[in-house]
C-alpha positions in Angstrom: 0.0 0.0 0.0 2.8 2.4 0.8 4.3 2.0 -2.7 0.9 2.9 -4.1 0.8 5.9 -1.9 4.3 7.1 -3.0 3.8 6.3 -6.7 4.5 9.1 -9.1 0.9 9.2 -10.4 -0.7 9.2 -7.0 1.6 12.0 -5.7 1.1 14.1 -8.9 -2.7 13.8 -8.5 -2.4 14.8 -4.8 -0.3 17.8 -5.7 -2.8 18.9 -8.4 -5.7 18.6 -5.9 -3.9 20.5 -3.1 -2.8 23.2 -5.6 -6.3 23.7 -6.8 -7.7 24.0 -3.3 -5.2 26.8 -2.6 -5.5 27.6 1.2 -3.4 29.4 3.7 0.2 28.7 4.6 0.9 26.4 7.5 3.2 26.9 10.5 6.4 27.1 8.2 4.9 30.1 6.3 5.3 28.4 2.9 2.5 29.3 0.6 1.0 27.1 -2.1 3.0 28.9 -4.8 6.2 27.6 -3.3 5.0 24.0 -3.1 6.2 22.8 -6.6 9.8 23.9 -6.1 10.0 22.3 -2.7 8.7 19.0 -4.1 11.1 19.1 -7.0 14.1 19.6 -4.7 13.0 17.5 -1.7 10.4 15.1 -3.0 12.6 12.0 -3.3 13.9 12.6 0.2 10.3 12.8 1.6 9.3 9.6 -0.3 12.3 7.7 1.1 11.5 8.9 4.6 7.9 7.8 4.3 8.9 4.4 3.1 11.5 4.0 5.8 9.0 5.3 8.4 11.2 8.3 9.4 9.1 11.1 7.9 8.6 13.9 10.4 5.1 15.5 10.2 5.2 19.2 11.0 3.0 20.8 13.7 -0.4 22.1 12.7 -1.3 25.8 12.8 -4.6 26.3 14.8 -6.8 29.1 13.5 -10.2 30.0 15.1 -12.9 31.1 12.7 -16.3 32.6 13.8 -19.5 30.4 13.5 -22.9 31.8 12.7 -24.0 31.3 16.3 -21.3 33.6 17.6 -19.0 30.8 18.8 -15.7 29.8 17.1 -14.5 26.7 15.3 -10.9 25.6 15.4 -9.4 24.7 12.1 -6.1 23.0 11.7 -3.8 24.2 8.9 -1.1 21.7 7.9 2.0 22.8 5.9 1.5 22.6 2.2 4.0 19.6 2.0 2.0 17.7 4.6 -1.2 18.4 2.8 0.1 16.7 -0.3 0.9 13.5 1.6 -2.4 13.7 3.4 -4.2 13.9 0.1 -2.0 11.0 -1.3 -3.0 8.9 1.7 -6.7 9.8 1.2 -6.5 8.7 -2.4 -5.2 5.2 -1.6 -7.5 4.7 1.4 -10.8 5.9 -0.1 -11.2 3.1 -2.7 -10.6 0.5 0.1 -13.2 1.9 2.6 -15.8 3.6 0.5 -17.4 0.4 -0.9 -18.3 -0.5 2.7 -20.1 2.8 3.4 -23.8 2.4 3.9 -26.6 3.6 1.6 -27.9 6.3 3.8 -24.5 8.0 4.5 -24.4 11.0 2.1 -21.3 12.9 3.2 -18.7 10.9 1.2 -18.0 10.1 -2.4 -18.5 12.0 -5.7 -22.1 10.6 -6.1 -23.3 11.5 -2.6 -24.6 14.9 -1.7 -26.4 17.0 1.0 -29.4 17.2 -1.4 -29.8 13.4 -1.3 -29.7 13.5 2.5 -32.4 16.1 2.6 -34.5 14.3 0.1 -34.3 11.1 2.1 -35.3 13.0 5.3 -38.3 14.3 3.5 -39.2 10.9 2.2 -39.0 9.4 5.6 -41.3 12.1 7.1 -43.8 11.8 4.3 -43.8 8.0 4.7 -45.1 8.4 8.2 -41.9 8.3 10.2 -42.5 11.6 12.1 -40.9 11.0 15.4 -37.3 11.9 14.8 -34.3 11.1 17.0 -32.0 14.1 16.4 -28.6 13.5 17.9 -25.8 16.1 18.0 -22.3 14.8 18.6 -20.5 17.0 21.0 -17.4 18.5 19.3 -17.1 15.4 17.1 -13.8 16.2 15.4 -12.2 17.0 18.8 -13.5 13.8 20.5 -12.5 11.0 18.0 -10.4 8.4 19.9 -7.3 7.6 17.9 -7.0 4.0 19.1 -10.6 3.1 18.0 -10.1 4.8 14.5 -6.7 3.2 14.0 -8.0 -0.2 14.9 -10.8 0.1 12.3 -8.4 1.2 9.6 -5.8 -1.5 10.4 -8.3 -4.3 9.8 -8.4 -3.3 6.1 -5.0 -1.6 5.6 -2.5 -3.9 7.1 0.5 -1.8 6.0 2.9 -0.7 8.7 4.5 2.3 7.0 1.0 3.6 5.9 -0.3 3.2 9.5 2.8 4.9 10.9 2.2 7.9 8.5 -1.5 8.1 9.4 -0.7 8.0 13.1 1.8 10.8 12.7 -0.8 13.0 11.0 -3.3 12.2 13.8 -0.9 13.0 16.6 0.8 16.1 15.1 0.8 18.8 17.8 -1.3 22.0 17.1 -0.2 25.6 17.8 -3.0 27.6 19.4 -2.4 31.3 20.4 1.4 30.7 20.4 1.3 27.5 22.6 1.9 24.0 21.2 -0.6 21.4 22.3 -0.2 17.6 22.1 -3.1 15.8 20.5 -4.1 12.5 22.1 -7.5 12.4 20.3 -9.4 14.3 17.6 -9.1 14.8 13.9 -8.3 18.4 12.9 -11.0 20.1 10.9 -9.7 21.4 7.6 -7.4 18.3 7.1 -7.6 16.5 3.7 -8.1 13.3 5.7 -10.8 14.4 8.2 -13.9 13.7 6.0 -12.8 10.2 5.2 -11.6 9.4 8.7 -14.9 10.6 10.2 -16.8 8.5 7.8 -14.8 5.4 8.6 -15.6 5.8 12.3 -19.2 6.7 11.9 -19.8 3.9 9.4 -19.8 1.7 12.5 -22.9 3.7 13.6 -24.5 3.3 10.2 -23.9 -0.5 10.2 -25.5 -0.7 13.7 -28.6 1.3 12.5 -28.8 -0.9 9.4 -28.6 -4.1 11.5 -31.5 -2.8 13.7 -33.6 -2.0 10.6 -33.9 1.8 11.4 -34.6 4.5 8.9 -31.9 7.1 9.3 -29.9 9.8 7.4 -26.3 10.8 8.0 -24.3 13.5 6.4 -20.8 13.7 8.0 -21.4 13.9 11.8 -25.0 15.2 11.3 -27.5 12.3 11.7 -31.1 11.6 12.5 -33.2 8.5 13.0 -36.9 8.3 11.9 -39.5 6.1 13.7 -43.4 6.1 14.0 -44.0 6.8 17.7 -42.6 8.8 20.5 -42.2 5.7 22.6 -40.0 4.1 19.9 -38.0 7.3 19.6 -37.2 7.3 23.3 -36.2 3.7 23.2 -34.0 4.1 20.1 -32.5 7.3 21.3 -31.4 5.8 24.6 -30.0 2.7 22.9 -28.0 4.6 20.3 -26.7 7.0 22.9 -25.3 3.9 24.8 -23.8 2.6 21.6 -22.0 5.9 20.8 -20.8 6.1 24.4 -19.6 2.5 24.9 -18.5 1.4 21.4 -17.3 4.6 19.7 -16.5 6.7 22.8 -18.3 9.6 21.4 -20.2 12.0 23.7 -23.4 13.7 22.6 -24.6 17.2 23.1 -27.7 16.8 25.3 -28.8 20.4 24.9 -28.9 20.1 21.1 -30.2 16.5 20.9 -33.7 15.3 21.4 -36.9 13.9 19.9 -38.4 16.1 17.3 -41.6 16.4 15.3 -41.2 17.6 11.6 -42.1 21.2 12.4 -39.4 21.5 15.1 -36.8 19.5 13.1 -34.1 21.1 10.9 -31.4 19.4 8.9 -28.5 20.9 6.9 -30.1 24.3 6.8 -33.6 23.1 5.8 -36.8 22.9 7.8 -40.1 21.1 7.2 -43.7 22.6 7.0 -47.0 20.8 6.2 -48.6 21.4 2.8 -52.3 21.1 2.3 -52.6 21.0 -1.5 -55.4 18.9 -3.0 -54.5 15.3 -2.7 -51.5 15.9 -0.5 -53.0 16.5 2.9 -50.7 15.4 5.6 -47.4 15.7 3.6 -44.5 18.1 4.3 -42.4 20.3 2.1 -38.9 21.8 2.5 -38.3 25.4 3.6 -35.1 27.3 4.4 -34.5 27.7 8.1 -34.8 31.4 9.2 -31.2 31.8 10.2 -30.0 30.9 6.7 -32.2 33.6 5.2 -30.8 36.0 7.8 -27.2 35.1 6.9 -27.9 35.4 3.2 -29.4 38.9 3.6 -26.5 40.0 5.8 -24.0 38.9 3.2 -25.9 40.7 0.4 -26.1 43.8 2.7 -22.3 43.7 3.2 -21.6 43.4 -0.6 -23.9 46.3 -1.3 -22.4 48.5 1.4 -21.8 51.9 -0.3 -18.4 52.3 1.3 -16.8 49.1 -0.1 -13.9 50.1 -2.4 -15.1 48.3 -5.5 -16.3 49.1 -9.0 -20.0 48.4 -9.7 -19.0 45.5 -12.0 -16.8 44.0 -9.3 -19.6 44.3 -6.8 -22.0 42.6 -9.2 -19.6 39.7 -9.8 -19.3 39.0 -6.0 -23.1 39.3 -5.6 -23.8 36.9 -8.5 -21.3 34.4 -7.1 -23.1 34.4 -3.7 -26.6 34.2 -5.4 -25.7 31.3 -7.5 -24.2 29.3 -4.7 -27.0 30.0 -2.2 -29.9 29.3 -4.7 -28.2 26.1 -6.0 -28.0 24.8 -2.5 -31.5 25.8 -1.3 -33.3 25.1 -4.7 -35.1 22.0 -3.3 -37.0 24.2 -0.8 -40.0 26.5 -1.4 -38.2 29.8 -1.6 -39.8 31.7 -4.6 -42.0 34.1 -2.5 -39.2 35.1 -0.2 -36.8 35.5 -3.0 -39.1 37.9 -4.8 -39.3 40.1 -1.7 -35.5 39.9 -1.1 -34.8 40.8 -4.8 -36.8 44.0 -4.5 -34.7 45.0 -1.5 -31.5 44.0 -3.3 -32.3 46.1 -6.4 -32.9 49.1 -4.2 -29.6 48.5 -2.4 -27.8 48.5 -5.8 -29.6 51.7 -6.8 -28.4 53.2 -3.5 -24.8 52.2 -4.4 -25.1 53.9 -7.8 -26.6 57.1 -6.3 -23.8 57.2 -3.8 -21.2 56.6 -6.5 -22.4 59.6 -8.4 -21.6 61.8 -5.4 -21.5 65.4 -6.8 -24.8 67.2 -7.4 -23.9 68.1 -11.0 -22.9 64.5 -11.8 -26.3 63.3 -10.5 -28.1 65.8 -12.6 -26.3 64.9 -15.8 -26.7 61.1 -15.2 -30.4 61.5 -14.6 -30.8 63.4 -17.8 -28.8 60.6 -19.7 -31.3 58.2 -18.2 -34.3 60.1 -19.7 -35.3 62.5 -16.9 -36.2 66.0 -18.1 -34.0 69.0 -17.1 -36.3 70.4 -14.4 -36.9 67.1 -12.5 -33.2 66.1 -12.9 -32.1 69.4 -11.3 -34.7 69.0 -8.5 -33.8 65.4 -7.7 -30.0 66.1 -7.8 -30.5 68.7 -5.1 -32.9 66.7 -2.9 -32.4 66.6 0.8 -33.8 63.1 0.9 -31.5 60.4 2.2 -29.8 58.1 -0.3 -31.9 55.0 0.8 -35.1 57.0 0.3 -34.0 58.1 -3.1 -33.2 54.5 -4.1 -36.8 53.5 -3.3 -38.3 56.5 -5.1 -39.8 56.4 -8.6 -37.0 58.6 -9.9 -34.4 55.8 -9.7 -36.8 52.8 -10.0 -37.9 54.1 -13.4 -34.4 55.0 -14.6 -32.1 52.4 -13.1 -34.5 49.6 -14.3 -34.0 45.8 -14.0 -33.1 45.8 -17.7 -30.3 48.4 -17.1 -29.0 46.4 -14.1 -28.9 43.3 -16.2 -26.9 45.1 -18.8 -24.3 45.6 -16.1 -24.3 41.9 -15.3 -26.9 41.7 -12.6 -28.5 38.2 -12.2 -32.1 38.2 -11.1 -32.7 35.9 -8.1 -36.1 34.7 -9.4 -35.0 34.1 -12.9 -31.9 32.2 -11.8 -34.1 30.1 -9.4 -36.5 29.2 -12.2 -33.8 28.0 -14.6 
């Protein structure tokens, strides 16, 4: 297995993947642009050390990033060289372990997606499984016990040098706020290996749920079990809690875990509401959870902030990128009505940016005339004491800076993109 890991093709593929992903420099300060020259000059030495089991993994740089709930998530940033060998290790391990992953695990592999997980949740609910055991694993990536994970991997990958390299990556110390911490458990988030390793461990949970005949959905460490009564949900919840604690040594977050009904259940940013269309009474449809709408609007508000030093075209490009990503993800939900309302607000924000960009009174007057306003009204509006936001919502800009003109500048309509 180690020869497969260090093969020229595997390492070239790993380098290409790491380079495409870009990312920040690790603890040694070496950026992705310097990776190629390092591998050209030191690559053979690194390969020899890996095969002889003497390769020294560098410490990880710990970086805290804010979460939407106000808390922080710790990411581990490896050096660019270590990232190449992590990716190389991932590439030889994945074909070995992925065939064993269960049907209702959707967080691994090119043909698995969050949309499939959400669709399966909806199908379970609409099939009458409406008592949901919602379990939140407490700081999952920090709590993974190395010895349990390594034992599971060794059963299939009985290659000593490969296991030594993997153990080195797992135990690499992490620098947090200038202090180096040893790591006796946990898989650093942000690692090229962490998604695969988490799925290898949680596949044991999937197999247990399959053995018991439960309906469930798992995406990475986010999972839920669907049963037909509250009594069954309590029994299943207690049993699975014991399995996680005793077999996998994974604690659960009791505050965030519980038994839910569809209306109080949310998964991967989606919620569920009943629909009473003819012939569909008693079924549920997908909606976007309120916090995701709030985050989306906040990001749009930032990108349309009048003081951002960017041209209108640059601003539009950034907005379009955000719109496409958000709508593509939440397209399965019922979002058209809210998108329409949000789009009206967004267009006014763009008009406000344009009005602010014109700045000088005479420039405003001339631009209004170019847009078809007569001399008298152009003069009056250019000298108005109304605030910029009020002007943006007024007929003078809504009838001149029209949707058609915004589209000519590259603006993508939220509704039109959603309907594609």
